[in-house]
Each structure stands twice: as C-alpha cells, then as structure tokens.
C-alpha positions, 0 to 999 in steps of 0.5 A: 820493777827495778831489782833492790840491791843490798846495801849491807851485805854483812850481816846477811851470814851463811850459817853452818848447820850443827856438827853431828858427832860422826861427822857426817851431813845432817841430811844424809843422816836425817834420809837414812833415817826414813829410810831406816824407819820405812824399812823398820815398819815393813818388817815389824807391820807389815811382815811380822819379821821381828828379828830384822826389825831390832835390827833397823831399831839399833840402826835408828837409835843409832841415828837418832844419837848421831844427829842429838835426838831424843832415842826411841824406845820400842816398847813393842819389840821388848827392848831399850827400853 
C-alpha cells in the first residue's frame, strides 16, 4: 500500500496553545492542578486536616485562575464563597 502525500500542506498549520496568565505551559499547570486536587482530597477526607486542606484549596484556585477556568468555591471549608 502506497503512502499518500499531502498536496496542500499549508492548510495543516500548527496552532499554539492558548497562553496562560503566568506564561507557563498549559500541561504543566494541569498536572499541578491534578496533584493539588489529590492532596486536597487526602488532607480533607482521609486525614481530616482542614489547615492543609485550605492551603491546597488556595493553590487549586490560583491554578484555576491561571488557566482561566471557573474557580471552585469549597463550601465544605467555609471559605472562598
């Protein structure tokens, strides 16, 4: 089977990802956000440590703001409402 060549290569352009407010890579921020959520759940639900849960909630909200997505409110902590 022969390989097909692309005749019009100009229509296949690389699109740069949307820049974040901090200038960091989007994938790095998403990975940090996943780690922060895991840590938050561990501190709040497993250990019952609300102080560290609030610290992680602040980190989550900061990362969400950097990405430009809606920030979570964390009603269970009684902050960020």
